[in-house]
Phi, psi and omega in degrees: 000329179294323177297317179299315181293327178296320178295323177297325181294334179284339181275171177296142181299140182241180180244118188245131173264129181242125176240094187273172170252136185290172178084211183296335178302324183288331185300317179287318182294325182299323179297319178294317179299318180298318181292320178299320178296320178296332179279000176100003180279147176270126186238130175241122180255128178253125182208156176290161179294331180260110179220163177263323186237331187282117182231156177301152181211155177289347184273354179204159173274132182247125177248124185243157178221153185281151177223155186270033177219167184252167178295326179295322177299316180295313182301318182299313183289319181292321178296321178296321180291317180294324178297318179298325185300335182258003179280152176264163178155176179289166179300318182296317179297315180293325179295316180296316180293322177296318179302311183293316181292315181294324179299316181292320179291323177300322180301323178298313182296316181293318179298315179299315181296319179300319180290328175295311183293335180271355180278095188297321181295313180292319180296323177297319178299315181294322181291328184269351188278346176054061177288155178270332182195169177233135176250124184209159175261114187282005175296334167241128195270013182295318178297325178294322177295317178297320180300319180291319181294319183271357181056050182251146170299133184253131173250116182265128184243108192207160170265331180162166179237137181307149174067014177069026180297330178291326176297315181295318182294324182266000179061034175267133182293147177217066187295130180293346177286347183230319185266115181291143180271164179298148179074355183276331184064020176277163171252187178280000174252099185238144171284173185301312182295327176293324177294321177296314179298321178298320177296318181293336180291345177292336183295306177294332177299316179299319180295315180299312184290335178296314182280339178284316188257343180299324176301327177290323177298317179295317180297316180295319181296319179291318183287318184273353179060041176199158179289123181228128177260167177300318181293328175301318182290323182282323185287349181282354184298135174277321180220139173249116174263105188266113182283066180205177181210153182292347173295330184256348187245161170287139180303137178202154178288148178237146174285158184301334182266013176254121184240113177291129180227044185304330182295344182293341179277353184272144176288144181253113179230138178285137178285143178288156179288000000 
């Protein structure tokens, strides 16, 4: 990623719109945003007034919008979801808890995005600012909706999207005979019955992602005044910056516009003499 940013530094400075995802997602993106600013690019970050990690900085202009929930509401739901992630239980029990937790967290994202799109003053500013590109994490599709509305090249900065939606959008294969699905605890070495079970796990995944991402499709369709699917929003990406590395992932083919940048998650410390 440093090489990519160095190449950007050689080009004329541009104006970048950043629509981040709160929490740990922002920590990696903030480092990239800071380096882009050091390279001379103008960066505008759009975020709700209520956040856990996203704070104003001298390295970017921050535009905020109001939302109808509090920081305490967010903390309560996220802590409950993280607590569930470490609980033991059957697949059905974990699936039901995942459904309930993800539904509540999704409501925060959809509500926040709706208030952004309805903020006429902020939207007018974004439309008039003539950005060169948009950097966003597509795990929440608000930035993707803005990219389509503003007709901007989209750079997606992500670790992954639930249910393999990123695989589908980029047309990268993810065969269930080899790639283990979430919640299965399988490895890439599976017996025949494990492969069958792995295949069947795609069914609840489709159900989960339908209720998680369909509200964004509906929101985008209403806002853009045209039928928009989740895949329409994902496939518009010009570049995918994948916060992963083959050291941590199962080998798989990548499209030319997918760039692994797993090292961006690592802390940078100078070695002692």
